[in-house]
C-alpha positions in Angstrom: 15.8 3.4 -12.6 12.2 2.9 -11.6 12.1 2.3 -7.9 9.5 2.3 -5.0 10.7 2.7 -1.4 8.4 2.1 1.5 8.8 3.6 5.0 6.8 4.2 8.1 6.5 0.7 9.5 7.1 -0.2 13.1 5.7 -1.6 16.3 2.4 -0.3 17.4 -0.1 -1.3 20.1 -3.6 -2.6 19.2 -5.8 0.4 18.5 -2.9 2.5 17.4 -2.2 4.1 14.0 0.6 4.2 11.5 1.1 6.0 8.2 3.1 4.2 5.6 4.7 6.0 2.7 5.8 4.8 -0.7 8.2 7.2 -2.5 8.7 6.7 -6.2 11.9 7.5 -8.0 10.3 9.1 -11.1 7.3 11.2 -12.0 6.3 8.5 -14.4 4.6 6.8 -11.5 2.1 9.6 -11.3 0.5 7.9 -14.3 0.4 4.5 -12.7 -2.3 3.0 -10.6 -0.9 2.3 -7.1 -1.6 -0.4 -4.6 -0.7 -1.7 -1.1 -0.4 -5.3 -0.4 0.7 -7.2 2.7 2.2 -10.6 3.5 2.1 -12.2 6.9 4.5 -15.1 7.8 3.3 -18.3 6.2 0.5 -16.6 4.3 0.1 -15.4 0.7 0.5 -11.8 -0.3 -2.9 -10.1 0.0 -4.5 -7.0 -1.4 -5.0 -4.1 1.1 -5.9 -1.0 -0.9 -5.4 0.7 -4.3 -5.9 4.0 -6.0 -6.2 4.7 -9.7 -3.7 7.0 -11.4 -5.8 10.1 -11.1 -6.8 9.5 -7.5 -10.4 9.6 -8.4 -11.1 6.0 -7.4 -10.0 4.0 -4.4 -10.5 0.3 -3.6 -10.1 -1.5 -0.3 -10.0 -5.1 1.0 -12.9 -5.8 3.3 -10.4 -6.1 6.2 -9.2 -2.5 5.5 -12.4 -0.8 4.8 -13.2 1.9 7.3 -9.8 1.7 9.0 -7.3 2.3 6.3 -7.1 5.2 3.8 -4.9 5.3 0.7 -3.9 8.6 -0.8 -1.3 10.1 -3.1 0.7 13.3 -3.4 1.6 13.8 -7.0 4.0 16.6 -6.3 6.0 14.4 -3.9 5.4 11.3 -6.1 4.4 9.5 -2.9 1.6 7.2 -2.0 0.4 6.8 1.6 -1.5 4.3 3.6 -3.0 5.7 6.8 -3.8 2.8 9.1 -6.1 3.4 12.1 -7.5 1.0 14.7 -4.8 -1.5 14.1 -5.3 -5.1 15.1 -2.8 -7.9 15.8 -4.0 -9.5 12.6 -2.7 -6.5 10.6 0.9 -7.6 11.4 2.7 -8.2 8.1 5.2 -6.8 5.7 3.5 -4.1 3.7 4.4 -3.6 0.1 3.5 -0.8 -2.3 3.2 -1.6 -6.0 2.6 0.3 -9.3 0.4 -0.9 -12.1 0.4 0.4 -15.7 -2.8 2.0 -16.6 -3.7 -0.5 -19.3 -4.0 -3.2 -16.6 -6.7 -1.2 -14.8 -9.6 -3.2 -13.4 -7.6 -5.8 -11.5 -6.5 -3.7 -8.6 -6.5 -6.6 -6.1 -4.4 -9.0 -8.2 -0.7 -8.9 -7.3 0.4 -10.5 -10.5 -0.7 -7.6 -12.6 1.4 -5.0 -10.8 4.6 -4.0 -12.6 6.8 -2.6 -9.9 7.2 -3.4 -6.2 8.9 -1.9 -3.2 11.1 -3.8 -0.8 8.4 -3.8 2.0 8.1 -2.4 5.4 7.3 -4.4 8.6 4.3 -3.5 10.6 3.9 -5.3 13.9 0.8 -4.8 16.1 1.3 -6.1 19.5 0.8 -5.2 23.2 
């Protein structure tokens, strides 16, 4: 059964760092584009970062550019989101998602992702 499982969330102080992980259940996901989204209370789910299936291309929301880094380890079938210089406004539930290759080109659109994890809470507070 295709499954994505996030981990690594938690409570961190402003300016701190966290690394989120998204472990996939099958190597099929090595051939998927992967993305990270987040959803804060009372807000819509928003795009954070994405990487194409080969890892050659990455995409970031303006809010994440320069602070967050998406990466993937094909051997571990895992995608990471390194988050530095965290701000209170980064507080949200973070979700990873997998997108079939034929949907490529719409990395920032949640509706075109095929699989989702259950989410991991990130809270940035002093």
